[in-house]
Backbone as CSV, one residue per row, in Angstrom:
resi,resn,N_x,N_y,N_z,CA_x,CA_y,CA_z,C_x,C_y,C_z
1,MET,-32.011,-63.761,223.115,-33.063,-63.154,222.342,-32.447,-62.333,221.227
2,LYS,-32.972,-62.539,220.028,-32.434,-61.831,218.872,-33.570,-61.563,217.887
3,VAL,-33.608,-60.358,217.345,-34.553,-60.035,216.276,-33.871,-60.411,214.972
4,VAL,-34.486,-61.318,214.215,-33.893,-61.797,212.971,-34.236,-60.852,211.823
5,GLN,-35.527,-60.546,211.655,-35.939,-59.645,210.587,-37.374,-59.185,210.813
6,ILE,-37.754,-58.144,210.082,-39.136,-57.676,210.030,-39.545,-57.823,208.576
7,LYS,-40.574,-58.616,208.323,-40.971,-58.841,206.937,-42.405,-58.367,206.718
8,ASN,-42.763,-58.250,205.451,-44.098,-57.801,205.041,-44.473,-56.464,205.673
9,VAL,-43.534,-55.531,205.674,-43.778,-54.221,206.275,-44.629,-53.384,205.314
10,VAL,-45.719,-52.836,205.855,-46.632,-52.003,205.078,-46.825,-50.695,205.825
11,ARG,-46.707,-49.582,205.092,-46.932,-48.275,205.716,-48.396,-47.895,205.560
12,LYS,-48.976,-47.404,206.638,-50.367,-46.957,206.637,-50.398,-45.441,206.488
13,GLU,-51.389,-44.937,205.788,-51.519,-43.497,205.579,-51.985,-42.793,206.851
14,VAL,-51.275,-41.727,207.206,-51.609,-40.910,208.373,-51.487,-39.450,207.932
15,PRO,-52.467,-38.600,208.261,-52.397,-37.208,207.818,-51.356,-36.355,208.555
16,ILE,-50.755,-36.866,209.594,-49.755,-36.117,210.362,-48.374,-36.434,209.797
17,TYR,-47.674,-35.434,209.287,-46.425,-35.661,208.562,-45.278,-36.190,209.421
18,TYR,-45.267,-35.937,210.712,-44.158,-36.374,211.563,-44.402,-37.737,212.212
19,ARG,-45.508,-38.382,211.863,-45.829,-39.699,212.427,-46.031,-40.685,211.282
20,ARG,-45.342,-41.822,211.379,-45.473,-42.878,210.364,-45.914,-44.168,211.032
21,LEU,-46.989,-44.767,210.515,-47.531,-46.017,211.055,-47.191,-47.166,210.106
22,TYR,-46.766,-48.284,210.683,-46.408,-49.465,209.916,-47.014,-50.709,210.563
23,SER,-47.120,-51.756,209.775,-47.448,-53.077,210.306,-46.540,-54.076,209.598
24,GLY,-46.311,-55.204,210.241,-45.437,-56.214,209.659,-45.387,-57.451,210.540
25,ILE,-44.479,-58.338,210.185,-44.284,-59.575,210.942,-42.838,-59.608,211.420
26,ALA,-42.682,-59.732,212.731,-41.344,-59.774,213.329,-40.930,-61.227,213.542
27,GLU,-39.709,-61.530,213.132,-39.129,-62.852,213.380,-38.100,-62.715,214.490
28,PHE,-38.286,-63.500,215.533,-37.379,-63.506,216.685,-36.738,-64.877,216.821
29,GLU,-35.626,-64.890,217.530,-35.035,-66.139,217.986,-35.067,-66.065,219.511
30,LEU,-36.014,-66.760,220.109,-36.194,-66.745,221.555,-35.774,-68.085,222.133
31,LEU,-34.756,-68.055,222.975,-34.231,-69.278,223.595,-33.915,-70.340,222.546
32,ASN,-33.222,-69.907,221.487,-32.793,-70.763,220.367,-33.961,-71.425,219.633
33,LYS,-35.101,-70.764,219.635,-36.278,-71.281,218.954,-36.904,-70.130,218.161
34,PRO,-37.174,-70.319,216.860,-37.738,-69.227,216.058,-39.208,-68.958,216.402
35,GLU,-39.568,-67.686,216.420,-40.941,-67.246,216.696,-41.291,-66.150,215.700
36,GLU,-42.550,-66.058,215.323,-43.054,-64.974,214.479,-44.273,-64.363,215.143
37,ARG,-44.333,-63.037,215.140,-45.478,-62.329,215.695,-45.784,-61.128,214.806
38,SER,-47.067,-60.845,214.634,-47.429,-59.632,213.914,-47.228,-58.443,214.854
39,ILE,-46.789,-57.326,214.283,-46.551,-56.118,215.068,-47.113,-54.907,214.332
40,ASP,-47.438,-53.898,215.088,-47.761,-52.574,214.575,-46.799,-51.629,215.264
41,PHE,-46.224,-50.705,214.500,-45.314,-49.758,215.135,-45.450,-48.382,214.509
42,THR,-45.151,-47.398,215.334,-45.229,-45.998,214.936,-43.870,-45.361,215.169
43,ILE,-43.406,-44.604,214.189,-42.184,-43.821,214.345,-42.599,-42.361,214.301
44,GLU,-42.344,-41.668,215.398,-42.713,-40.259,215.509,-41.441,-39.436,215.647
45,THR,-41.284,-38.439,214.789,-40.098,-37.597,214.810,-40.421,-36.291,215.528
46,LYS,-39.645,-35.997,216.552,-39.831,-34.760,217.320,-39.196,-33.595,216.556
47,PRO,-39.521,-32.352,216.900,-38.916,-31.194,216.241,-37.387,-31.167,216.363
48,THR,-36.849,-31.819,217.386,-35.397,-31.861,217.575,-34.727,-32.910,216.693
49,GLY,-35.530,-33.723,215.991,-34.989,-34.778,215.147,-34.936,-36.132,215.832
50,GLN,-35.171,-36.169,217.128,-35.177,-37.433,217.865,-36.405,-38.246,217.461
51,LYS,-36.221,-39.560,217.350,-37.307,-40.448,216.948,-37.793,-41.259,218.142
52,ASN,-39.112,-41.309,218.294,-39.746,-42.164,219.296,-40.428,-43.303,218.563
53,ILE,-40.270,-44.509,219.084,-40.901,-45.678,218.474,-41.852,-46.296,219.476
54,PHE,-43.062,-46.569,219.005,-44.082,-47.229,219.810,-44.442,-48.529,219.103
55,VAL,-44.355,-49.645,219.817,-44.608,-50.962,219.227,-45.742,-51.640,219.981
56,THR,-46.654,-52.245,219.228,-47.701,-53.072,219.839,-47.668,-54.440,219.188
57,MET,-47.895,-55.437,220.001,-47.917,-56.823,219.558,-49.242,-57.431,220.024
58,PRO,-50.192,-57.655,219.098,-51.506,-58.164,219.500,-51.471,-59.544,220.162
59,GLU,-50.530,-60.372,219.753,-50.447,-61.735,220.289,-49.423,-61.777,221.420
60,PRO,-49.719,-62.493,222.499,-48.744,-62.592,223.591,-47.526,-63.427,223.179
61,VAL,-46.426,-63.157,223.836,-45.195,-63.903,223.580,-44.683,-64.427,224.917
62,ASP,-44.133,-65.630,224.895,-43.663,-66.271,226.120,-42.197,-65.893,226.371
63,TYR,-41.994,-64.620,226.658,-40.656,-64.090,226.909,-40.849,-62.755,227.625
64,PRO,-39.920,-62.335,228.477,-40.063,-61.035,229.143,-40.191,-59.901,228.119
65,LEU,-41.201,-59.082,228.300,-41.556,-58.080,227.304,-40.585,-56.903,227.229
66,VAL,-40.010,-56.478,228.340,-39.131,-55.301,228.337,-37.881,-55.523,227.479
67,PRO,-37.107,-56.603,227.653,-35.941,-56.782,226.785,-36.330,-57.032,225.327
68,LEU,-37.449,-57.687,225.107,-37.918,-57.945,223.743,-38.224,-56.636,223.033
69,MET,-38.957,-55.741,223.684,-39.302,-54.446,223.084,-38.066,-53.575,222.874
70,ARG,-37.122,-53.620,223.814,-35.902,-52.831,223.675,-35.131,-53.251,222.426
71,GLU,-34.962,-54.561,222.215,-34.248,-55.049,221.039,-35.023,-54.764,219.752
72,LEU,-36.329,-54.893,219.817,-37.161,-54.631,218.647,-37.081,-53.159,218.240
73,LYS,-37.109,-52.260,219.209,-37.018,-50.830,218.908,-35.654,-50.473,218.321
74,LYS,-34.586,-51.064,218.856,-33.253,-50.838,218.290,-33.192,-51.298,216.841
75,PHE,-33.758,-52.476,216.579,-33.767,-53.031,215.232,-34.543,-52.117,214.287
76,LEU,-35.692,-51.613,214.730,-36.515,-50.742,213.889,-35.833,-49.406,213.617
77,ILE,-35.157,-48.843,214.613,-34.416,-47.584,214.403,-33.315,-47.794,213.369
78,ASN,-32.609,-48.922,213.452,-31.557,-49.207,212.475,-32.135,-49.358,211.068
79,LEU,-33.290,-50.023,210.944,-33.945,-50.148,209.634,-34.321,-48.778,209.085
80,ASP,-34.872,-47.925,209.938,-35.281,-46.597,209.498,-34.077,-45.752,209.107
81,ASP,-33.016,-45.792,209.899,-31.805,-45.020,209.594,-31.156,-45.476,208.294
82,ALA,-31.282,-46.775,207.981,-30.708,-47.316,206.745,-31.639,-47.109,205.542
83,GLY,-32.840,-46.572,205.789,-33.783,-46.316,204.697,-34.464,-47.568,204.163
84,LYS,-34.593,-48.593,204.996,-35.151,-49.859,204.542,-36.637,-50.027,204.865
85,LEU,-37.275,-48.978,205.372,-38.723,-49.026,205.612,-39.429,-48.353,204.444
86,PRO,-40.618,-48.826,204.096,-41.360,-48.219,202.962,-41.632,-46.730,203.222
87,GLN,-41.466,-45.930,202.196,-41.698,-44.490,202.317,-43.121,-44.099,201.937
88,THR,-43.777,-44.933,201.144,-45.168,-44.625,200.759,-46.035,-45.828,200.896
């Protein structure tokens, strides 16, 4: 299982400054077969600077959800740390 990319990422307006909502399309490689699923995710920054990521996937995927979400969250944290997510 591998997350290839997140494309068409759009930031949604939220009045809470420490919470950022996004939507996009995640491209995975599951069992050597490409898959695309729409996702919604939230990045919430705690006062300590630690980031929590919450991901929802409206469409089911034929793969164990726990390892998929773990890899997706790692990928999203790396995108955010690199500044590759929309700021506005």
